[in-house]
C-alpha positions in Angstrom: 0.0 0.0 0.0 2.1 2.9 -1.2 1.5 6.5 -0.5 -0.3 8.1 -3.5 -1.0 11.8 -4.3 -4.7 11.3 -3.5 -3.6 10.9 0.1 -1.9 14.3 0.1 -3.1 16.7 2.9 -1.6 19.6 1.0 0.7 20.6 3.8 4.3 19.6 3.0 5.5 18.8 6.5 2.4 16.6 7.2 2.6 14.8 3.8 6.4 14.2 4.2 5.8 12.6 7.5 2.9 10.5 6.3 5.1 9.2 3.4 7.5 7.9 6.0 4.6 6.1 7.8 3.7 4.5 4.5 7.2 3.4 3.8 7.3 1.6 7.2 3.8 0.1 6.6 5.0 -1.2 3.2 7.9 -2.9 4.8 5.5 -4.6 7.3 3.2 -5.8 4.6 6.1 -7.0 2.4 7.5 -8.8 5.4 4.1 -10.4 6.0 4.0 -11.7 2.4 7.4 -13.3 2.8 6.4 -14.8 6.2 9.0 -12.5 7.8 6.6 -10.2 9.7 7.5 -11.8 13.1 11.0 -10.5 12.7 9.9 -7.0 11.7 7.0 -6.4 14.1 9.1 -5.3 17.0 11.1 -2.9 14.9 7.9 -1.4 13.5 6.3 -1.0 16.9 9.4 0.7 18.2 9.4 3.0 15.2 5.7 3.7 15.6 6.1 4.5 19.2 8.7 7.2 18.6 7.7 8.5 15.3 4.0 8.7 15.9 4.4 10.8 19.0 6.7 13.2 17.0 4.4 13.3 14.1 1.3 14.0 16.3 3.2 16.7 18.2 4.3 18.4 14.9 0.8 18.1 13.4 -0.9 19.4 16.6 1.5 22.4 16.8 0.7 23.2 13.2 -3.0 23.0 13.9 -2.7 25.3 16.8 -0.6 27.8 14.8 -3.3 28.1 12.1 -6.1 28.1 14.7 -7.6 24.9 13.2 -11.1 24.6 14.6 -11.2 20.8 14.7 -8.0 20.5 16.7 -9.8 19.0 19.8 -11.2 16.1 17.6 -7.8 15.5 16.1 -6.1 15.6 19.5 -8.7 13.1 20.8 -8.1 10.8 17.8 -4.3 11.0 18.3 -4.6 10.2 22.0 -6.8 7.2 21.1 -4.3 5.9 18.5 -1.4 6.2 21.0 -3.5 4.1 23.4 -4.1 1.5 20.8 -0.4 1.5 19.9 0.6 1.1 23.6 -1.8 -1.8 23.9 -0.4 -3.5 20.8 3.2 -2.9 22.0 2.3 -4.5 25.4 0.6 -7.4 23.6 3.8 -7.9 21.6 6.0 -7.8 24.7 3.7 -10.3 26.5 3.1 -12.8 23.7 5.9 -12.2 21.2 5.4 -11.9 17.6 2.4 -14.2 17.3 0.0 -14.0 14.4 -2.7 -12.1 16.3 -0.3 -9.3 17.1 1.0 -9.1 13.5 -2.6 -9.0 12.1 -3.6 -6.4 14.7 -0.6 -4.3 13.7 -1.4 -4.6 10.0 -5.1 -3.6 10.6 -4.3 -0.8 12.9 -1.7 0.8 10.6 -3.8 0.3 7.5 -7.0 1.7 9.1 -5.2 4.7 10.5 -3.3 5.5 7.3 -6.4 5.3 5.1 -9.2 6.4 7.4 -7.6 9.1 9.5 -5.7 10.7 6.7 -8.6 10.7 4.3 -11.3 11.6 6.8 -9.5 14.0 9.2 -6.1 15.1 8.1 -7.2 16.2 4.6 -9.4 18.7 6.3 -6.4 20.4 7.9 -5.0 21.0 4.4 -8.4 22.3 3.1 -8.6 24.7 6.1 -5.0 25.9 5.7 -5.5 26.5 2.0 -8.8 28.3 2.5 -7.2 30.6 5.1 -3.9 31.1 3.2 -1.9 29.2 5.9 0.1 26.9 3.6 
């Protein structure tokens, strides 16, 4: 599932960070197709833990700077995702790289990348463009 231009938010910093997310997701999916996901899942979860928090922080600072009115909903979604990620990371630590953890990681990343970006993040770009904040 590569990043495609239709997933662009229209804010370079956000798009660039989303592209990195997609690169990592691609590696997980490719590893899964080669039955190598078990060896990659820990690395992915460590990356997501660090990178997600940085990305959300950067995105939230941007939203505050442009006075984005839907910031509270975004913040809530980010907090919920961090909670899901923490749970997944704990599941991985407790059970190792079993199939359920791998499937849950795949689903969580795929859902977030497609649903959140398309349904919420794109609105940030639309707002920024409409208010000359790009």
